[in-house]
KEKE-3310 file (N, C-alpha, C; in steps of 0.2 Angstrom, whole numbers, plus 5000, padded with zeros to 4 digits):
npx = (5498:5510:5525:5534:5549:5553:5561:5561:5548:5535:5527:5512:5507:5498:5501:5497:5494:5500:5510:5509:5511:5500:5499:5489:5478:5469:5453:5448:5446:5448:5457:5470:5462:5451:5451:5449:5437:5436:5449:5448:5439:5445:5449:5461:5478:5487:5499:5494:5497:5493:5494:5495:5488:5495:5491:5482:5478:5493:5501:5510:5503:5501:5512:5509:5500:5494:5503:5501:5511:5521:5515:5513:5526:5531:5524:5529:5542:5540:5536:5547:5556:5550:5553:5547:5549:5541:5523:5505:5493:5480:5466:5455:5442:5449:5461:5461:5464:5477:5482:5481:5489:5501:5503:5505:5516:5526:5528:5535:5536:5523:5511:5498:5483:5470:5456:5444:5430:5436:5443:5448:5449:5443:5427:5415:5404:5410:5420:5412:5405:5416:5420:5409:5410:5422:5417:5407:5414:5422:5413:5407:5411:5401:5390:5394:5395:5382:5376:5385:5382:5369:5370:5379:5377:5366:5348:5343:5353:5353:5341:5344:5353:5346:5338:5349:5354:5359:5370:5378:5381:5389:5400:5405:5408:5419:5429:5433:5447:5461:5468:5459:5454:5465:5466:5454:5456:5465:5457:5449:5457:5461:5469:5473:5473:5482:5489:5482:5484:5497:5497:5501:5500:5489:5472:5459:5443:5432:5416:5403:5387:5377:5383:5384:5394:5406:5403:5397:5401:5414:5422:5419:5425:5439:5441:5439:5450:5462:5472:5465:5458:5447:5430:5419:5403:5396:5382:5379:5382:5394:5400:5403:5413:5410:5398:5398:5409:5413:5410:5419:5431:5432:5432:5445:5453:5452:5457:5471:5476:5479)
npy = (4175:4168:4159:4154:4147:4138:4131:4118:4117:4122:4137:4145:4162:4178:4194:4211:4228:4243:4252:4252:4236:4222:4207:4193:4180:4167:4157:4141:4128:4137:4148:4161:4170:4172:4184:4194:4202:4210:4216:4223:4232:4241:4257:4264:4264:4250:4236:4221:4205:4189:4174:4157:4142:4126:4115:4123:4134:4138:4132:4118:4101:4096:4085:4079:4081:4098:4112:4126:4134:4132:4136:4150:4154:4151:4161:4173:4172:4173:4186:4193:4189:4196:4209:4215:4221:4225:4224:4224:4212:4202:4190:4178:4167:4151:4157:4169:4164:4160:4173:4180:4171:4174:4188:4186:4178:4184:4197:4209:4212:4214:4227:4230:4219:4210:4201:4191:4183:4174:4162:4156:4143:4128:4121:4108:4109:4115:4106:4095:4101:4104:4091:4086:4094:4088:4075:4078:4084:4074:4066:4074:4089:4097:4094:4098:4112:4115:4114:4123:4136:4138:4137:4147:4159:4174:4175:4185:4187:4174:4175:4183:4175:4163:4163:4160:4148:4135:4138:4146:4136:4127:4135:4139:4126:4123:4130:4124:4118:4107:4104:4104:4095:4093:4106:4107:4097:4103:4114:4107:4105:4117:4128:4142:4149:4154:4163:4175:4184:4188:4196:4212:4221:4233:4228:4222:4215:4206:4200:4189:4192:4182:4171:4154:4144:4149:4155:4171:4173:4169:4178:4189:4184:4184:4198:4202:4197:4201:4214:4230:4228:4230:4227:4223:4219:4211:4212:4198:4181:4168:4168:4181:4188:4188:4193:4206:4213:4227:4234:4227:4230:4244:4244:4237:4246:4258:4253:4249:4261:4267)
npz = (4608:4619:4623:4638:4643:4657:4670:4664:4659:4647:4647:4645:4640:4638:4632:4633:4629:4637:4650:4668:4675:4675:4683:4679:4683:4677:4678:4684:4671:4661:4649:4644:4638:4645:4652:4643:4640:4652:4652:4640:4643:4652:4654:4658:4655:4655:4656:4652:4658:4656:4664:4660:4667:4670:4657:4651:4637:4629:4638:4644:4647:4664:4674:4685:4701:4703:4711:4721:4726:4716:4704:4707:4709:4696:4689:4694:4690:4676:4676:4680:4670:4659:4663:4673:4689:4699:4702:4699:4704:4699:4701:4696:4703:4705:4700:4708:4721:4718:4715:4728:4735:4729:4733:4746:4747:4739:4743:4742:4729:4724:4720:4722:4726:4719:4722:4714:4716:4724:4736:4753:4759:4754:4756:4762:4753:4742:4738:4735:4724:4715:4712:4706:4694:4689:4685:4676:4666:4662:4656:4646:4639:4634:4641:4654:4652:4650:4662:4669:4664:4668:4682:4684:4679:4682:4683:4674:4665:4659:4652:4642:4635:4632:4619:4610:4614:4611:4603:4611:4621:4613:4609:4622:4627:4619:4624:4636:4644:4642:4653:4664:4673:4682:4687:4694:4703:4711:4716:4724:4736:4741:4752:4759:4770:4780:4773:4772:4783:4780:4769:4763:4754:4746:4746:4736:4736:4727:4725:4720:4723:4721:4719:4717:4718:4724:4738:4743:4756:4757:4751:4759:4771:4767:4766:4779:4785:4779:4782:4781:4769:4755:4751:4739:4734:4721:4710:4704:4698:4699:4686:4684:4678:4665:4665:4671:4665:4662:4674:4683:4677:4680:4694:4696:4689:4696:4709:4705:4702:4714)
capx = (5500:5518:5527:5540:5552:5555:5562:5560:5541:5533:5521:5509:5504:5497:5503:5493:5494:5507:5510:5510:5510:5496:5499:5482:5477:5462:5450:5447:5444:5449:5464:5471:5457:5446:5451:5449:5432:5438:5455:5446:5434:5449:5451:5468:5484:5490:5501:5491:5501:5489:5498:5490:5489:5496:5485:5478:5481:5500:5505:5510:5500:5505:5513:5506:5495:5496:5504:5500:5518:5525:5511:5514:5533:5532:5521:5533:5548:5538:5536:5554:5558:5547:5556:5543:5551:5535:5517:5499:5491:5473:5464:5448:5441:5456:5466:5461:5468:5484:5484:5482:5495:5507:5504:5508:5523:5531:5525:5540:5535:5516:5509:5491:5481:5463:5453:5438:5427:5441:5442:5455:5448:5438:5423:5412:5400:5414:5423:5407:5404:5422:5420:5404:5413:5426:5413:5403:5418:5424:5407:5406:5412:5395:5385:5397:5394:5375:5375:5388:5379:5363:5371:5384:5374:5360:5342:5343:5358:5350:5335:5347:5356:5341:5337:5354:5357:5364:5376:5382:5384:5394:5405:5408:5411:5425:5435:5435:5454:5463:5470:5453:5454:5470:5464:5448:5459:5468:5452:5446:5461:5464:5469:5478:5471:5487:5492:5478:5487:5503:5496:5502:5498:5482:5469:5452:5440:5426:5413:5397:5382:5373:5388:5382:5400:5410:5398:5399:5404:5421:5425:5418:5430:5445:5441:5439:5456:5467:5472:5464:5455:5440:5425:5413:5398:5393:5375:5380:5384:5401:5402:5403:5419:5407:5391:5399:5416:5414:5410:5425:5437:5432:5435:5452:5457:5453:5462:5478:5478:5481)
capy = (4171:4167:4154:4155:4141:4139:4124:4113:4117:4128:4141:4150:4168:4183:4201:4216:4235:4247:4255:4248:4229:4218:4199:4191:4173:4165:4153:4134:4126:4143:4150:4168:4174:4173:4191:4198:4207:4215:4220:4228:4237:4245:4264:4266:4261:4244:4230:4215:4199:4184:4168:4151:4137:4120:4112:4128:4138:4136:4129:4110:4097:4094:4078:4077:4086:4105:4115:4133:4137:4131:4140:4157:4155:4152:4167:4178:4171:4176:4194:4195:4188:4202:4215:4219:4220:4226:4223:4223:4205:4200:4183:4176:4160:4148:4162:4173:4160:4161:4180:4181:4168:4178:4194:4184:4174:4188:4204:4214:4213:4216:4233:4229:4213:4210:4194:4191:4176:4170:4159:4154:4136:4124:4118:4102:4110:4117:4100:4091:4104:4103:4084:4085:4096:4083:4070:4080:4085:4067:4063:4078:4096:4100:4093:4102:4119:4116:4115:4129:4142:4138:4139:4152:4166:4176:4173:4190:4185:4168:4177:4185:4169:4158:4162:4157:4143:4129:4141:4148:4130:4125:4140:4138:4120:4122:4133:4120:4117:4100:4103:4106:4090:4095:4112:4105:4093:4108:4117:4103:4105:4124:4130:4147:4153:4157:4168:4181:4188:4190:4201:4219:4225:4235:4222:4223:4209:4207:4193:4188:4191:4177:4165:4147:4140:4152:4159:4177:4173:4168:4185:4193:4182:4187:4205:4203:4194:4205:4221:4236:4226:4233:4222:4225:4213:4212:4209:4193:4175:4166:4170:4189:4190:4189:4197:4213:4215:4234:4236:4224:4234:4250:4243:4236:4252:4262:4250:4249:4268:4269)
capz = (4613:4619:4628:4642:4645:4664:4674:4659:4657:4643:4651:4640:4643:4634:4635:4629:4632:4639:4656:4674:4674:4679:4682:4679:4683:4675:4683:4682:4665:4657:4647:4645:4635:4650:4655:4637:4641:4657:4649:4634:4646:4656:4651:4660:4651:4659:4653:4655:4657:4659:4665:4659:4671:4666:4653:4648:4632:4627:4644:4643:4652:4670:4674:4692:4704:4703:4718:4721:4726:4709:4699:4708:4707:4689:4686:4696:4686:4670:4676:4680:4663:4655:4665:4678:4696:4704:4697:4702:4703:4699:4699:4696:4705:4707:4699:4714:4726:4716:4716:4735:4737:4726:4737:4753:4746:4735:4745:4740:4722:4723:4722:4724:4724:4718:4722:4711:4717:4727:4743:4756:4761:4751:4761:4759:4747:4736:4736:4731:4717:4710:4711:4701:4688:4686:4683:4670:4660:4659:4652:4640:4641:4632:4647:4659:4651:4651:4670:4672:4662:4672:4689:4685:4677:4685:4678:4669:4659:4655:4648:4636:4632:4630:4612:4606:4619:4608:4600:4617:4624:4609:4610:4628:4628:4615:4628:4642:4643:4643:4660:4668:4679:4686:4690:4699:4709:4716:4719:4730:4742:4742:4759:4759:4776:4783:4769:4773:4788:4778:4764:4765:4748:4746:4743:4734:4736:4723:4726:4717:4729:4719:4717:4720:4719:4729:4741:4745:4763:4756:4750:4766:4775:4765:4767:4786:4787:4776:4785:4776:4763:4753:4749:4734:4732:4714:4708:4699:4700:4698:4680:4684:4673:4658:4666:4673:4664:4663:4681:4686:4675:4683:4701:4695:4687:4702:4714:4703:4702:4721)
cpx = (5507:5519:5534:5542:5555:5555:5560:5552:5540:5527:5518:5507:5502:5499:5500:5494:5501:5505:5511:5508:5505:5497:5492:5482:5470:5459:5450:5444:5446:5457:5465:5466:5451:5445:5450:5444:5434:5444:5453:5442:5438:5450:5458:5473:5487:5493:5498:5495:5496:5493:5493:5492:5491:5490:5480:5482:5488:5504:5504:5506:5504:5506:5511:5502:5498:5498:5504:5507:5522:5521:5513:5522:5535:5530:5526:5539:5546:5538:5543:5557:5556:5549:5552:5545:5545:5529:5511:5497:5483:5471:5457:5447:5447:5461:5466:5464:5475:5486:5485:5488:5502:5508:5507:5515:5528:5528:5529:5539:5528:5514:5502:5488:5473:5460:5446:5435:5432:5439:5448:5455:5442:5434:5419:5408:5404:5417:5418:5405:5410:5422:5415:5406:5417:5422:5410:5408:5421:5419:5407:5406:5405:5390:5387:5394:5386:5373:5379:5385:5373:5364:5376:5382:5368:5354:5342:5347:5356:5345:5338:5350:5351:5340:5342:5358:5361:5370:5381:5385:5390:5400:5409:5412:5418:5431:5437:5442:5456:5465:5465:5453:5459:5469:5459:5451:5462:5463:5449:5450:5464:5464:5475:5477:5476:5490:5488:5481:5494:5503:5496:5500:5491:5478:5461:5449:5433:5423:5406:5391:5377:5377:5386:5388:5405:5406:5401:5403:5412:5425:5424:5423:5437:5446:5442:5446:5462:5467:5471:5461:5449:5436:5420:5409:5395:5387:5376:5382:5392:5404:5402:5408:5416:5401:5393:5406:5417:5415:5417:5431:5437:5435:5443:5456:5458:5458:5469:5480:5480:5488)
cpy = (4170:4162:4156:4149:4142:4132:4118:4112:4123:4131:4146:4156:4173:4190:4206:4223:4238:4250:4251:4241:4226:4211:4197:4183:4171:4160:4145:4133:4132:4143:4158:4172:4176:4181:4196:4204:4212:4219:4225:4234:4242:4252:4266:4262:4256:4239:4224:4208:4193:4177:4162:4145:4131:4117:4117:4132:4135:4133:4121:4107:4096:4086:4075:4082:4093:4108:4123:4137:4137:4136:4148:4158:4156:4158:4173:4178:4174:4183:4196:4195:4194:4209:4219:4217:4220:4226:4223:4215:4205:4193:4182:4168:4157:4153:4167:4170:4161:4169:4182:4177:4172:4184:4192:4181:4179:4196:4210:4216:4215:4222:4233:4222:4213:4203:4195:4184:4172:4167:4157:4146:4133:4121:4112:4103:4111:4110:4095:4094:4103:4095:4082:4088:4091:4078:4072:4081:4079:4064:4067:4085:4100:4100:4097:4109:4120:4117:4121:4135:4143:4140:4145:4159:4168:4175:4179:4189:4179:4170:4179:4179:4164:4157:4159:4152:4138:4132:4143:4142:4128:4129:4139:4132:4119:4126:4129:4117:4109:4098:4104:4101:4091:4101:4111:4101:4098:4112:4114:4104:4112:4125:4135:4152:4157:4163:4175:4186:4191:4195:4208:4223:4227:4230:4224:4216:4210:4200:4194:4187:4185:4171:4159:4142:4142:4157:4165:4178:4172:4174:4189:4191:4184:4194:4206:4201:4198:4212:4226:4234:4229:4228:4226:4219:4215:4209:4204:4187:4174:4169:4178:4192:4192:4194:4204:4215:4222:4236:4233:4228:4240:4249:4241:4242:4257:4260:4250:4256:4271:4271)
cpz = (4613:4624:4631:4645:4652:4668:4670:4657:4652:4646:4646:4644:4637:4637:4630:4633:4634:4646:4662:4673:4678:4678:4683:4679:4682:4680:4680:4675:4659:4654:4647:4643:4640:4653:4649:4638:4646:4655:4644:4637:4650:4652:4653:4656:4656:4654:4656:4653:4660:4658:4664:4664:4667:4663:4650:4642:4629:4632:4643:4649:4658:4670:4681:4695:4704:4711:4717:4721:4719:4704:4700:4707:4700:4686:4688:4692:4679:4670:4676:4673:4658:4657:4670:4686:4701:4699:4702:4700:4704:4698:4700:4698:4707:4706:4705:4720:4724:4717:4724:4738:4735:4731:4744:4752:4743:4737:4742:4733:4720:4725:4725:4722:4724:4717:4719:4711:4720:4734:4746:4758:4757:4756:4758:4753:4741:4734:4732:4724:4712:4708:4705:4694:4685:4682:4676:4665:4657:4655:4645:4642:4639:4638:4653:4658:4652:4658:4672:4670:4666:4679:4690:4683:4682:4680:4673:4663:4655:4651:4641:4631:4628:4622:4607:4610:4616:4606:4606:4620:4620:4609:4616:4629:4624:4619:4634:4640:4645:4650:4666:4674:4684:4690:4696:4705:4714:4719:4725:4736:4743:4749:4759:4765:4779:4779:4770:4778:4786:4771:4766:4760:4749:4743:4742:4733:4733:4723:4723:4722:4727:4717:4721:4721:4724:4733:4743:4752:4762:4755:4756:4771:4774:4767:4775:4789:4785:4778:4779:4770:4761:4750:4745:4732:4726:4713:4703:4702:4699:4692:4679:4679:4666:4659:4667:4671:4664:4670:4685:4684:4678:4690:4700:4693:4693:4707:4712:4702:4709:4721)
residu = (MET:ALA:VAL:PHE:ALA:HIS:ASN:GLY:ARG:ASN:ILE:GLY:TYR:SER:ILE:ASN:GLY:SER:GLY:PRO:ALA:ILE:LEU:ALA:PHE:HIS:GLY:THR:THR:GLN:SER:ALA:ASN:ALA:TRP:ASP:GLN:VAL:ARG:ASP:ALA:CYS:THR:ASP:GLN:ARG:THR:TRP:VAL:VAL:PHE:GLU:PHE:PRO:GLY:SER:GLY:GLU:SER:GLU:MET:PRO:LEU:GLY:PRO:LEU:GLU:ILE:ASP:VAL:ILE:VAL:ASP:ASP:ALA:VAL:ALA:LEU:MET:GLU:TYR:LEU:GLY:HIS:THR:THR:PHE:HIS:VAL:VAL:GLY:TYR:SER:LEU:GLY:ALA:VAL:CYS:ALA:LEU:HIS:THR:ALA:ALA:ARG:HIS:SER:GLN:LYS:VAL:SER:THR:VAL:THR:SER:LEU:CYS:GLY:TRP:SER:GLN:SER:ASP:ALA:ARG:MET:ARG:GLY:THR:PHE:ASP:LEU:TRP:ARG:ARG:LEU:ILE:SER:VAL:SER:PRO:ASP:LEU:PHE:ILE:ARG:TYR:ALA:LEU:VAL:ASP:GLY:TYR:THR:ALA:ALA:THR:LEU:GLU:ILE:ILE:GLU:PRO:MET:TRP:ASP:GLY:ALA:VAL:ALA:MET:ALA:ALA:ALA:THR:VAL:GLN:PRO:GLY:SER:ASP:ALA:HIS:LEU:GLU:LEU:ASP:ILE:ARG:VAL:ASP:ILE:GLU:GLU:ASP:LEU:ALA:ASN:ILE:THR:ALA:PRO:CYS:LEU:VAL:LEU:GLY:GLY:ALA:GLN:ASP:ARG:TRP:VAL:ASP:ILE:SER:LYS:SER:ARG:HIS:ILE:ALA:SER:GLN:VAL:VAL:GLY:ALA:SER:LEU:VAL:GLU:LEU:ALA:ALA:GLY:HIS:LEU:CYS:ILE:GLY:GLU:LEU:ALA:GLY:GLU:ILE:ALA:SER:HIS:ILE:ALA:ASN:HIS:THR:SER:ARG)
# end
């Protein structure tokens, strides 16, 4: 892990590999290691730079509500600091929102963009879900994880996890980041709908067909609004980044090789 000082804030990030650069954004409650399984499954040489949201990993806690513009501009400044004038951008969940916004806001720098379980506007069900997450985490990260695993994975994966359930819960609960409440507050008010028409980079949209938190209709909508976008519906729930790491890695490798 490393730290980038920018505009008076310490921003955590990880950097691994060599070759063309990928800027990656993790999801809500996570830190940079959320992308480890996908990165490790990639066979093509890439330099993976995973940006950490405020309150995640080595990034300092936010002093107020998070703003997507600030997150994205900080991430692009990090890539410039590392010497990458152009790069691919990928994001998962809230990170997908940031990836899409990066492609719209900094189009001249983005070679391709990949949205994994992303969305452009939070709806009533999502706002209720994210509010529930906030309340569960405030009571106990362990309680939140027990709900998240059941709702986030497919039944087939839960069958595998069940014999080691308590250990899996304990391990996952330990990864819930201090800034999670701020991430969720941003999740509730996401609206990047106007960005979709301004994305010119080749766009790959990956969505979980069994996603209970970000319905597959959200990925279908993004793909319908971004000119030339490709849509892949994964046989997984929202936690597909763990369920189908190899398949996701293959799709990203193919897309970023364009």
